[in-house]
N, C-alpha and C positions, 0 to 999 in steps of 0.2 A: 308634100306634107301629107301626113296620115291623121286619122281621127280614131280615138278610142271610144268604146261604148260609154264610158263615164263622161267624156266630153260631149257626146251626142245627148246624153241625159241632161247634162248641165244646160245645153241649148234648149231642150224641151222645157226644163224648169223655168228658164227665162221667158219663153213664150207663154207659159202658164200665167205669168204675172200680167200679161197684156189683156185688154178688155174685149177685143173683137172675136167674133165666132171663128174667123179664119185663123187667128192665133190659137184659139182653143183646139180646133181641129188639128193644126200642125203640132201642137204640144203633145196631143194624144198619140199621133202617128210617130213622132220622133222618140217619145218615151218608150213606146212598144218596141221600136227597132233597136233602141239601146239595150233593152233587156234581151231581145232575141239574139243580138250579136254577142252579148256577154255569155248567155247560155251556150251558144255555139262554141265559144272559147273553152268552156269548162267540159262540155260533153262532146268531144271530137268524134270523128267517124267510128272509132272502135266501140263506142257506146251504142251506136245505131246499128240497124241491120239494113243490108242492101234492099232497096225497094224501088220500084218504078212508080208506085202510087203516091199521091199526095205531093204537096209543095215542099220546098225547102223548109218552110216554117213547120209543117207537120212532121218532117223528119227530125228536126231539132226537138220539138215537143215530145215525140215518141222516144227519142234517146233519153230525155230527162225522165220520162215515165218508166223506162226500162231500168234506169238507175234507181228510181224510187222503189221498184219492185225487187231490187237485189238485196244482198246482205252487205253491201259496201257502205263505208262511212258516208254520212250525209243523206241517207235515203229518206229520212223524215222531212228534212228541208226540201229535198227534191220533190216530194209529194206536194208540198205547199207551192213550190215553184211551178209545177205542172199546172195547178189550178190557176195561179196568177197569169201564166202565159196564155192559157185558153181564155180567161176573162179579158185580158188586155188585148188579145187578138180580136175579139168580138168588138170591143170599143174602137179599136183602130179601123176595122172594116166599116163601122158606122161613120166614123169621122172622115174616112177617105172616099167612101162610095155612096153613102146615103145623104146626098146633099139636100134632098127635100125635107129631111128631118132636122130638127134643131139640135145643136150640140152646144151645151152651155159651158160657162166657166166652171161650174160645179163638176161637170163631167171631166174636164181637163184636170182640175185639182185632184179628183179621185184617182185618175189615171197616174198622174205624176207621183202622188203619195204612195200608191200601190207599187209603182215601179221602184221608187226609192227603197221601200221595204224589201222587195224582191231582189234588187241588186245587192242588198246586204246579205240576203240568203246565199246569193251566188258567191260572194266573197267568203262566207263561212264554209260553203261546200268546197270551194277551191282550196282553202287552207287544209281541209280535212283530206282531200284526195290528191292535192298537189298537181293539178293538170296544167296550170299556167306558170311558166317559168318566171321567176322574179326578175325585175329590171337589172339587178346586179349580177344575174347569171347564176345565183346560188340558191 
């Protein structure tokens, strides 16, 4: 069985409805990863530049940034997506690594809402540049 970024986001949104801090932290983490995987689908390796520095996350974000700086369709949405990815990455780091800090349901709601919006931008960019093949193959 495989999992799509949208299914991962739906799981995060379900966790967001729960009340515990553990659920909030998990919702933030899963929402961020859903967006990261979706961005990676849209901005494949040819949008990136080979580099040994940074994490996979940084390479994906840099690929989105390069698209935003280009003259290609979807560049203004890619600018917004870059900001969202960086913001959500910081929230995810807080949720996953800063266990001594409180992470509230409000943080999770903000992250899930922001991710929902950013996934919509991804879909719009994908339609404009056509990087993800449709399920029907056409």
